[in-house]
C-alpha positions as a Markdown table, in Angstrom:
| # | Residue | x | y | z |
|---|---|---|---|---|
| 1 | Met | -22.8 | -4.2 | 21.8 |
| 2 | Thr | -20.6 | -1.2 | 21.4 |
| 3 | Glu | -19.9 | 0.9 | 18.3 |
| 4 | Asp | -16.3 | -0.2 | 18.4 |
| 5 | Glu | -17.2 | -3.9 | 18.4 |
| 6 | Phe | -19.5 | -3.3 | 15.5 |
| 7 | Leu | -17.1 | -1.3 | 13.3 |
| 8 | Lys | -14.1 | -3.5 | 14.0 |
| 9 | Ile | -15.8 | -6.4 | 12.2 |
| 10 | Arg | -17.4 | -4.2 | 9.5 |
| 11 | Asn | -14.0 | -2.5 | 8.7 |
| 12 | Arg | -12.2 | -5.8 | 8.3 |
| 13 | Thr | -14.4 | -6.7 | 5.4 |
| 14 | Glu | -13.3 | -3.5 | 3.6 |
| 15 | Tyr | -9.6 | -4.1 | 4.7 |
| 16 | Leu | -9.7 | -7.4 | 2.8 |
| 17 | Cys | -10.5 | -5.6 | -0.4 |
| 18 | Glu | -7.8 | -2.9 | -0.1 |
| 19 | Asn | -5.6 | -4.4 | -2.9 |
| 20 | Leu | -8.4 | -5.1 | -5.4 |
| 21 | Glu | -8.8 | -3.3 | -8.7 |
| 22 | Thr | -12.4 | -2.2 | -9.6 |
| 23 | Glu | -12.7 | -5.1 | -12.0 |
| 24 | Asp | -11.8 | -7.6 | -9.3 |
| 25 | Phe | -14.9 | -6.7 | -7.4 |
| 26 | Ile | -17.3 | -7.8 | -10.2 |
| 27 | Ile | -16.2 | -11.2 | -11.6 |
| 28 | Gln | -18.1 | -14.4 | -10.8 |
| 29 | Ala | -16.4 | -17.4 | -12.3 |
| 30 | Ala | -19.0 | -20.0 | -11.3 |
| 31 | Glu | -22.5 | -20.2 | -9.7 |
| 32 | His | -21.2 | -21.4 | -6.4 |
| 33 | Val | -19.1 | -18.3 | -5.8 |
| 34 | Ser | -20.1 | -14.6 | -5.6 |
| 35 | Pro | -18.4 | -11.4 | -6.6 |
| 36 | Ala | -16.6 | -9.4 | -3.9 |
| 37 | Lys | -19.0 | -6.5 | -4.5 |
| 38 | Trp | -22.0 | -8.7 | -3.8 |
| 39 | His | -20.4 | -9.8 | -0.4 |
| 40 | Leu | -19.9 | -6.2 | 0.6 |
| 41 | Ala | -23.5 | -5.3 | -0.2 |
| 42 | His | -25.2 | -8.5 | 1.1 |
| 43 | Thr | -23.6 | -8.2 | 4.6 |
| 44 | Thr | -24.9 | -4.6 | 4.6 |
| 45 | Trp | -28.3 | -5.6 | 3.4 |
| 46 | Phe | -28.5 | -8.1 | 6.3 |
| 47 | Phe | -28.3 | -5.2 | 8.9 |
| 48 | Glu | -30.6 | -3.0 | 6.9 |
| 49 | Thr | -33.3 | -5.7 | 6.5 |
| 50 | Phe | -33.2 | -7.5 | 9.8 |
| 51 | Val | -32.1 | -4.8 | 12.2 |
| 52 | Leu | -32.6 | -1.2 | 11.0 |
| 53 | Lys | -36.0 | -1.7 | 9.2 |
| 54 | Asn | -37.5 | -3.4 | 12.2 |
| 55 | His | -35.8 | -1.5 | 15.1 |
| 56 | Leu | -34.9 | 2.1 | 14.0 |
| 57 | Pro | -38.4 | 3.8 | 13.8 |
| 58 | Asp | -37.5 | 6.5 | 11.2 |
| 59 | Tyr | -35.2 | 4.4 | 9.1 |
| 60 | Arg | -35.5 | 4.9 | 5.3 |
| 61 | Glu | -33.7 | 2.3 | 3.1 |
| 62 | Phe | -30.8 | 3.4 | 1.0 |
| 63 | His | -32.2 | 2.2 | -2.3 |
| 64 | Pro | -35.6 | 0.5 | -3.0 |
| 65 | Asp | -34.1 | -2.1 | -5.3 |
| 66 | Phe | -31.1 | -3.2 | -3.2 |
| 67 | Gly | -33.3 | -5.8 | -1.4 |
| 68 | Tyr | -33.7 | -7.6 | -4.8 |
| 69 | Phe | -30.0 | -7.3 | -5.7 |
| 70 | Phe | -28.5 | -8.4 | -2.4 |
| 71 | Asn | -30.9 | -10.9 | -0.8 |
| 72 | Ser | -29.2 | -14.3 | -0.8 |
| 73 | Tyr | -31.7 | -17.1 | 0.0 |
| 74 | Tyr | -34.3 | -15.7 | 2.3 |
| 75 | Asn | -37.5 | -16.6 | 0.6 |
| 76 | Ala | -39.6 | -15.0 | 3.3 |
| 77 | Val | -38.1 | -11.6 | 2.5 |
| 78 | Gly | -38.9 | -11.6 | -1.2 |
| 79 | Gln | -37.6 | -12.1 | -4.7 |
| 80 | Arg | -33.9 | -11.8 | -5.5 |
| 81 | Thr | -31.3 | -11.9 | -8.2 |
| 82 | Gln | -30.5 | -15.5 | -9.3 |
| 83 | Lys | -27.3 | -16.6 | -7.8 |
| 84 | Asn | -25.6 | -17.4 | -11.1 |
| 85 | Gln | -26.4 | -13.8 | -12.3 |
| 86 | Arg | -24.7 | -11.9 | -9.5 |
| 87 | Gly | -21.7 | -11.2 | -11.7 |
| 88 | Leu | -23.8 | -9.7 | -14.4 |
| 89 | Met | -24.9 | -6.8 | -12.3 |
| 90 | Thr | -22.5 | -4.0 | -13.2 |
| 91 | Arg | -24.9 | -1.6 | -11.5 |
| 92 | Pro | -24.9 | -0.5 | -8.7 |
| 93 | Ser | -21.3 | 0.4 | -9.0 |
| 94 | Val | -18.6 | -0.6 | -6.6 |
| 95 | Glu | -18.5 | 3.0 | -5.4 |
| 96 | Glu | -22.2 | 3.0 | -4.7 |
| 97 | Val | -21.9 | -0.2 | -2.7 |
| 98 | Phe | -19.3 | 1.4 | -0.5 |
| 99 | Asp | -21.6 | 4.4 | 0.0 |
| 100 | Tyr | -24.3 | 1.9 | 1.0 |
| 101 | Arg | -22.0 | 0.4 | 3.6 |
| 102 | Gly | -21.2 | 3.8 | 5.0 |
| 103 | Phe | -24.9 | 4.8 | 5.1 |
| 104 | Val | -25.9 | 1.7 | 7.0 |
| 105 | Asn | -23.0 | 1.9 | 9.4 |
| 106 | Glu | -24.0 | 5.4 | 10.3 |
| 107 | Gln | -27.6 | 4.3 | 10.9 |
| 108 | Met | -26.3 | 1.4 | 13.1 |
| 109 | Arg | -24.3 | 4.0 | 15.1 |
| 110 | Arg | -27.6 | 5.8 | 15.8 |
| 111 | Leu | -29.2 | 2.6 | 16.9 |
| 112 | Leu | -26.3 | 1.5 | 19.1 |
| 113 | Ala | -26.2 | 5.0 | 20.8 |
| 114 | Asn | -29.7 | 4.3 | 22.2 |
| 115 | Ser | -28.7 | 1.1 | 24.1 |
| 116 | Pro | -30.6 | -1.5 | 22.2 |
| 117 | Ser | -32.4 | -4.3 | 24.1 |
| 118 | Asn | -30.8 | -7.8 | 24.5 |
| 119 | Asp | -33.0 | -9.2 | 21.7 |
| 120 | Ile | -31.7 | -6.5 | 19.3 |
| 121 | Asn | -28.1 | -7.0 | 20.5 |
| 122 | Glu | -28.5 | -10.8 | 19.8 |
| 123 | Leu | -29.6 | -10.0 | 16.3 |
| 124 | Ile | -26.7 | -7.6 | 15.8 |
| 125 | Tyr | -24.2 | -10.3 | 17.0 |
| 126 | Leu | -25.8 | -12.7 | 14.5 |
| 127 | Gly | -25.3 | -10.1 | 11.8 |
| 128 | Leu | -21.6 | -9.7 | 12.7 |
| 129 | Asn | -21.0 | -13.5 | 12.8 |
| 130 | His | -22.8 | -13.6 | 9.4 |
| 131 | Glu | -20.4 | -11.0 | 8.2 |
| 132 | Gln | -17.4 | -13.0 | 9.4 |
| 133 | Gln | -18.7 | -15.9 | 7.4 |
| 134 | His | -18.8 | -13.7 | 4.4 |
| 135 | Gln | -15.3 | -12.4 | 5.0 |
| 136 | Glu | -14.1 | -16.0 | 4.6 |
| 137 | Leu | -16.3 | -16.5 | 1.6 |
| 138 | Leu | -15.0 | -13.2 | 0.1 |
| 139 | Leu | -11.5 | -14.6 | 0.3 |
| 140 | Thr | -12.3 | -18.1 | -1.0 |
| 141 | Asp | -14.6 | -16.8 | -3.8 |
| 142 | Leu | -12.0 | -14.2 | -4.8 |
| 143 | Lys | -9.4 | -17.0 | -5.1 |
| 144 | Tyr | -11.6 | -19.0 | -7.3 |
| 145 | Asn | -12.6 | -16.0 | -9.4 |
| 146 | Leu | -8.9 | -15.0 | -10.0 |
| 147 | Trp | -7.2 | -18.3 | -10.4 |
| 148 | Leu | -8.2 | -18.8 | -14.1 |
| 149 | Asn | -6.4 | -15.5 | -14.9 |
| 150 | Pro | -3.0 | -16.4 | -16.6 |
| 151 | Leu | -1.4 | -13.5 | -14.7 |
| 152 | Ser | -1.9 | -15.4 | -11.4 |
| 153 | Pro | -2.6 | -12.1 | -9.6 |
| 154 | Ala | -1.4 | -11.7 | -6.0 |
| 155 | Val | -4.0 | -9.7 | -4.1 |
| 156 | Ile | -3.8 | -10.6 | -0.4 |
| 157 | Asn | -0.8 | -11.7 | 1.7 |
| 158 | Ile | -2.2 | -14.4 | 3.9 |
| 159 | Lys | -0.2 | -17.5 | 4.8 |
| 160 | Glu | -2.2 | -20.2 | 3.3 |
| 161 | Tyr | 0.4 | -23.0 | 3.7 |
| 162 | Gly | 2.9 | -23.8 | 6.4 |
| 163 | Pro | 4.6 | -26.8 | 7.9 |
| 164 | Gln | 3.2 | -29.1 | 10.5 |
| 165 | Pro | 4.8 | -31.4 | 13.1 |
| 166 | Glu | 5.3 | -35.1 | 12.7 |
| 167 | Glu | 2.2 | -37.2 | 12.9 |
| 168 | Ser | 1.2 | -38.9 | 16.2 |
| 169 | Trp | -2.0 | -40.5 | 17.3 |
| 170 | Glu | -4.2 | -39.4 | 20.2 |
| 171 | Asp | -6.2 | -42.2 | 21.9 |
| 172 | Ile | -9.7 | -41.1 | 22.9 |
| 173 | Ser | -11.8 | -43.1 | 25.4 |
| 174 | Gly | -15.3 | -44.1 | 24.4 |
| 175 | Gly | -18.5 | -43.7 | 26.4 |
| 176 | Leu | -21.1 | -41.0 | 26.7 |
| 177 | His | -20.0 | -37.5 | 25.8 |
| 178 | Glu | -21.8 | -34.2 | 25.7 |
| 179 | Ile | -22.0 | -32.6 | 22.3 |
| 180 | Gly | -23.1 | -29.1 | 21.4 |
| 181 | Phe | -23.0 | -25.5 | 22.7 |
| 182 | Asp | -24.4 | -24.6 | 26.1 |
| 183 | Gly | -22.8 | -21.6 | 27.7 |
| 184 | Ala | -22.2 | -17.8 | 27.4 |
| 185 | Gly | -21.4 | -16.1 | 24.2 |
| 186 | Phe | -22.6 | -16.5 | 20.6 |
| 187 | Ser | -23.5 | -19.7 | 18.9 |
| 188 | Tyr | -25.6 | -20.7 | 15.9 |
| 189 | Asp | -28.9 | -22.5 | 16.2 |
| 190 | Asn | -27.4 | -25.6 | 14.6 |
| 191 | Glu | -24.9 | -26.0 | 17.5 |
| 192 | Arg | -27.8 | -26.4 | 19.9 |
| 193 | Lys | -29.0 | -28.1 | 22.0 |
| 194 | Lys | -26.4 | -29.8 | 24.1 |
| 195 | His | -27.0 | -33.6 | 24.2 |
| 196 | Gln | -25.3 | -36.8 | 24.9 |
| 197 | Val | -23.7 | -39.1 | 22.3 |
| 198 | Tyr | -22.1 | -42.5 | 22.7 |
| 199 | Ile | -18.8 | -43.2 | 20.9 |
| 200 | Glu | -16.5 | -46.1 | 20.8 |
| 201 | Asp | -12.8 | -46.0 | 21.7 |
| 202 | Phe | -10.9 | -44.5 | 18.8 |
| 203 | Ala | -7.6 | -42.7 | 17.8 |
| 204 | Ile | -7.3 | -39.5 | 15.9 |
| 205 | Ser | -4.3 | -38.0 | 14.1 |
| 206 | Ser | -2.6 | -35.1 | 15.8 |
| 207 | Arg | -2.0 | -33.4 | 12.5 |
| 208 | Leu | -3.7 | -32.9 | 9.2 |
| 209 | Val | -2.8 | -34.9 | 6.0 |
| 210 | Thr | 0.0 | -33.0 | 4.2 |
| 211 | Asn | 0.6 | -32.2 | 0.6 |
| 212 | Gly | 3.4 | -34.7 | 0.6 |
| 213 | Asp | 1.1 | -37.4 | 2.0 |
| 214 | Tyr | -1.6 | -36.6 | -0.6 |
| 215 | Leu | 1.0 | -36.5 | -3.4 |
| 216 | Lys | 1.8 | -40.2 | -2.7 |
| 217 | Phe | -1.9 | -41.0 | -3.2 |
| 218 | Ile | -1.8 | -39.2 | -6.5 |
| 219 | Leu | 1.4 | -40.9 | -7.7 |
| 220 | Gln | 0.2 | -44.3 | -6.7 |
| 221 | Gly | -2.8 | -44.0 | -8.9 |
| 222 | Gly | -5.4 | -43.0 | -6.3 |
| 223 | Tyr | -7.5 | -41.1 | -8.9 |
| 224 | Gln | -7.5 | -44.1 | -11.2 |
| 225 | Gln | -8.5 | -46.8 | -8.8 |
| 226 | Pro | -12.3 | -47.0 | -8.1 |
| 227 | Glu | -11.9 | -49.3 | -5.1 |
| 228 | Trp | -11.1 | -46.3 | -2.9 |
| 229 | Trp | -14.1 | -44.2 | -3.9 |
| 230 | His | -17.7 | -43.9 | -3.0 |
| 231 | Ala | -19.8 | -44.6 | -6.1 |
| 232 | Asp | -20.9 | -40.9 | -6.3 |
| 233 | Gly | -17.3 | -39.8 | -5.8 |
| 234 | Trp | -16.0 | -42.1 | -8.6 |
| 235 | Asp | -18.7 | -40.7 | -10.9 |
| 236 | Trp | -17.7 | -37.2 | -10.0 |
| 237 | Val | -14.0 | -38.0 | -10.7 |
| 238 | Gln | -14.8 | -39.5 | -14.1 |
| 239 | Ala | -17.3 | -36.9 | -15.2 |
| 240 | Asn | -15.1 | -33.9 | -14.2 |
| 241 | Lys | -11.7 | -35.5 | -15.1 |
| 242 | Ile | -10.4 | -34.8 | -11.5 |
| 243 | Asn | -6.8 | -35.9 | -10.9 |
| 244 | Gln | -5.5 | -33.5 | -8.2 |
| 245 | Pro | -6.6 | -31.0 | -5.6 |
| 246 | Leu | -8.1 | -27.7 | -6.8 |
| 247 | Tyr | -5.4 | -25.0 | -7.5 |
| 248 | Trp | -2.6 | -27.5 | -8.0 |
| 249 | Ile | -0.5 | -27.0 | -11.1 |
| 250 | Asn | 1.4 | -29.9 | -12.6 |
| 251 | Arg | 4.3 | -28.1 | -14.3 |
| 252 | Thr | 6.2 | -31.1 | -15.6 |
| 253 | His | 7.1 | -34.6 | -14.4 |
| 254 | Asn | 4.9 | -34.3 | -11.3 |
| 255 | Gln | 6.6 | -31.1 | -10.1 |
| 256 | Phe | 3.7 | -29.3 | -8.6 |
| 257 | Gln | 2.9 | -25.7 | -7.7 |
| 258 | Tyr | -0.3 | -24.1 | -6.5 |
| 259 | Tyr | -2.1 | -20.9 | -6.9 |
| 260 | Thr | -2.6 | -18.8 | -3.7 |
| 261 | Leu | -4.1 | -15.4 | -3.1 |
| 262 | Asp | -0.5 | -14.2 | -2.9 |
| 263 | Gly | 0.4 | -15.7 | -6.3 |
| 264 | Val | 1.8 | -19.0 | -7.5 |
| 265 | Lys | 4.0 | -20.9 | -5.0 |
| 266 | Asp | 6.0 | -24.2 | -5.0 |
| 267 | Leu | 4.2 | -27.1 | -3.4 |
| 268 | Asp | 5.2 | -27.3 | 0.3 |
| 269 | Pro | 5.2 | -31.1 | 1.1 |
| 270 | Gln | 4.9 | -30.4 | 4.9 |
| 271 | Ala | 1.9 | -28.1 | 4.7 |
| 272 | Pro | -1.6 | -29.4 | 5.2 |
| 273 | Val | -3.4 | -30.3 | 1.9 |
| 274 | Ala | -6.3 | -27.9 | 1.0 |
| 275 | His | -9.2 | -27.6 | -1.4 |
| 276 | Ile | -10.2 | -31.2 | -1.1 |
| 277 | Ser | -13.7 | -32.5 | -1.6 |
| 278 | Phe | -15.4 | -34.9 | 0.8 |
| 279 | Tyr | -15.2 | -37.5 | -2.0 |
| 280 | Glu | -11.4 | -37.0 | -2.1 |
| 281 | Ala | -11.0 | -37.0 | 1.6 |
| 282 | Ala | -13.0 | -40.2 | 2.0 |
| 283 | Ala | -11.0 | -41.9 | -0.8 |
| 284 | Tyr | -7.7 | -40.9 | 0.7 |
| 285 | Ala | -8.7 | -42.2 | 4.1 |
| 286 | Glu | -9.7 | -45.5 | 2.6 |
| 287 | Trp | -6.4 | -45.7 | 0.7 |
| 288 | Ala | -4.5 | -44.9 | 3.9 |
| 289 | Gly | -6.2 | -47.7 | 5.8 |
| 290 | Cys | -8.0 | -45.2 | 8.0 |
| 291 | Arg | -11.3 | -43.3 | 8.0 |
| 292 | Leu | -12.6 | -39.8 | 8.6 |
| 293 | Pro | -13.8 | -39.0 | 12.2 |
| 294 | Thr | -17.4 | -38.3 | 12.9 |
| 295 | Glu | -18.3 | -34.8 | 13.9 |
| 296 | Phe | -18.9 | -36.1 | 17.4 |
| 297 | Glu | -15.5 | -37.8 | 17.7 |
| 298 | Trp | -13.9 | -34.6 | 16.4 |
| 299 | Glu | -15.6 | -32.5 | 19.0 |
| 300 | Val | -14.7 | -34.9 | 21.8 |
| 301 | Ala | -11.0 | -34.9 | 20.7 |
| 302 | Ala | -10.8 | -31.1 | 20.0 |
| 303 | Glu | -9.2 | -30.3 | 23.3 |
| 304 | Lys | -6.2 | -32.4 | 22.3 |
| 305 | Leu | -5.9 | -31.1 | 18.8 |
| 306 | Glu | -4.4 | -28.1 | 17.1 |
| 307 | Trp | -7.0 | -27.0 | 14.7 |
| 308 | Gly | -7.9 | -24.0 | 12.6 |
| 309 | Leu | -5.7 | -24.4 | 9.5 |
| 310 | Arg | -8.3 | -26.2 | 7.4 |
| 311 | Trp | -11.9 | -27.0 | 7.6 |
| 312 | Glu | -11.8 | -30.7 | 8.4 |
| 313 | Trp | -14.2 | -33.1 | 6.6 |
| 314 | Thr | -16.1 | -35.4 | 9.0 |
| 315 | Asn | -18.0 | -38.6 | 8.1 |
| 316 | Ser | -21.2 | -37.0 | 9.5 |
| 317 | Ala | -24.2 | -35.9 | 7.5 |
| 318 | Tyr | -25.5 | -32.4 | 8.3 |
| 319 | Leu | -28.6 | -33.0 | 10.4 |
| 320 | Pro | -30.4 | -31.3 | 13.3 |
| 321 | Tyr | -29.5 | -32.1 | 16.9 |
| 322 | Pro | -32.2 | -33.3 | 19.2 |
| 323 | His | -34.5 | -30.5 | 20.2 |
| 324 | Phe | -33.2 | -28.2 | 17.4 |
| 325 | Glu | -35.4 | -25.1 | 17.1 |
| 326 | Lys | -35.5 | -22.8 | 14.2 |
| 327 | Ala | -36.0 | -19.1 | 14.9 |
| 328 | Pro | -39.4 | -17.7 | 13.7 |
| 329 | Gly | -39.6 | -15.8 | 10.4 |
| 330 | Ala | -36.9 | -15.3 | 7.8 |
| 331 | Ile | -34.0 | -15.6 | 10.3 |
| 332 | Gly | -35.1 | -19.2 | 10.7 |
| 333 | Glu | -33.9 | -19.9 | 7.2 |
| 334 | Tyr | -30.3 | -19.3 | 8.2 |
| 335 | Asn | -29.3 | -22.9 | 8.8 |
| 336 | Gly | -32.2 | -25.3 | 9.2 |
| 337 | Lys | -33.3 | -25.5 | 5.6 |
| 338 | Phe | -29.9 | -26.7 | 4.5 |
| 339 | Met | -29.9 | -29.8 | 6.6 |
| 340 | Ile | -30.0 | -32.2 | 3.7 |
| 341 | Asn | -27.4 | -33.8 | 1.3 |
| 342 | Gln | -24.4 | -32.0 | 2.9 |
| 343 | Met | -21.5 | -33.1 | 5.1 |
| 344 | Val | -20.3 | -31.5 | 8.3 |
| 345 | Leu | -16.8 | -29.9 | 8.6 |
| 346 | Arg | -15.2 | -28.9 | 11.9 |
| 347 | Gly | -12.4 | -26.5 | 12.9 |
| 348 | Gly | -11.7 | -23.5 | 10.9 |
| 349 | Ser | -9.2 | -22.3 | 8.3 |
| 350 | Val | -6.5 | -19.7 | 7.5 |
| 351 | Ala | -9.3 | -17.6 | 6.0 |
| 352 | Thr | -11.6 | -17.8 | 9.0 |
| 353 | Ala | -11.8 | -14.6 | 11.0 |
| 354 | Glu | -10.0 | -14.7 | 14.4 |
| 355 | Gly | -12.3 | -15.8 | 17.2 |
| 356 | His | -15.1 | -16.7 | 14.8 |
| 357 | Ser | -15.0 | -20.5 | 15.2 |
| 358 | Arg | -15.1 | -22.8 | 18.2 |
| 359 | Lys | -15.1 | -26.5 | 18.9 |
| 360 | Thr | -18.9 | -26.8 | 18.6 |
| 361 | Tyr | -19.0 | -24.9 | 15.3 |
| 362 | Arg | -20.7 | -26.9 | 12.5 |
| 363 | Asn | -19.7 | -25.9 | 8.9 |
| 364 | Phe | -21.3 | -27.8 | 6.0 |
| 365 | Phe | -20.8 | -28.2 | 2.3 |
| 366 | Tyr | -21.9 | -30.5 | -0.5 |
| 367 | Pro | -19.5 | -33.5 | -0.9 |
| 368 | His | -18.2 | -32.4 | -4.3 |
| 369 | Gln | -17.3 | -28.8 | -3.2 |
| 370 | Arg | -13.6 | -27.9 | -2.5 |
| 371 | Trp | -13.1 | -24.2 | -3.1 |
| 372 | Gln | -13.0 | -23.6 | 0.6 |
| 373 | Phe | -9.8 | -24.4 | 2.6 |
| 374 | Thr | -10.9 | -27.9 | 3.3 |
| 375 | Gly | -8.6 | -30.7 | 4.4 |
| 376 | Ile | -8.3 | -34.1 | 6.0 |
| 377 | Arg | -7.7 | -35.4 | 9.5 |
| 378 | Leu | -7.6 | -39.2 | 9.9 |
| 379 | Ala | -9.1 | -41.4 | 12.5 |
| 380 | Lys | -8.9 | -45.2 | 13.1 |
| 381 | Lys | -10.3 | -48.1 | 15.1 |
């Protein structure tokens, strides 16, 4: 691990915040999202807590209360701010959080200058991948936090939507296939260990479902017809009065726009639909006479697909692979304890840091969640 590698990822987090006003750093519109200030501090706390405190002998923490403010879910580390209260913490200030980042970066430079061991380097790589996850969350949380603002603020110029090619179908041969990560480079514990899975012959779409495709589902009453929906999904639609993807705006007579981090745009019918829950993805697939791929089918087919525009819902529950092993201590809380009641997504999105994802990467969310750039790829047979 070099200082340049470390700072390149750390600096990108701050780059993503360049156009924010001070007030933008603080807001938290719902419990499932966090303020930008919290992401900046939490990713710093990770290096302080798991690397510096344990491996830099003379390290003194920046502030004795920051562990309470900026721990996320690590029960073994101690008490923490409740997630739904992160936006209430006006102190420490945004300026102090940036000072915190600078302080920890400088201490990490000292550590890196002493050629840390392989074990420490592995922990640092975990921290950097963790930060890249939070870079994506920073963007998607910020979008959710700002979209209720009637000014529809434009804060980051990223291309969220773009056209796709015409649909075709890739035939994939069944049989025994190897699934999971086994090689050089970084991977998360939930991608291991490599194992064999049997799949049947199937076909998978070469492109993602588009806004235009999904609009037909809406206009043909997809949200009003219970036969397409799982029971939980139908209850969710009814209880929350859901009738379109998140961030869509029905101006008049079904003329749609959507909110992006670069402001409000006209709906692009050729662009892949985004901000879809698993419930919506499964209902659309049923309506279309198809299905969602399993995560194993997706991984087998990945070499033939163009992916990375949307996190793609699969029809697989998030469960451990055979011989899954959690790391000892608090780091073991990173993935394993979330392996219940969630669904797996594969691929990546326009908000994912370059080089962060891979075909074995397993993302996971609850079936009702849709504030991420989540989309749909169909399978059949």
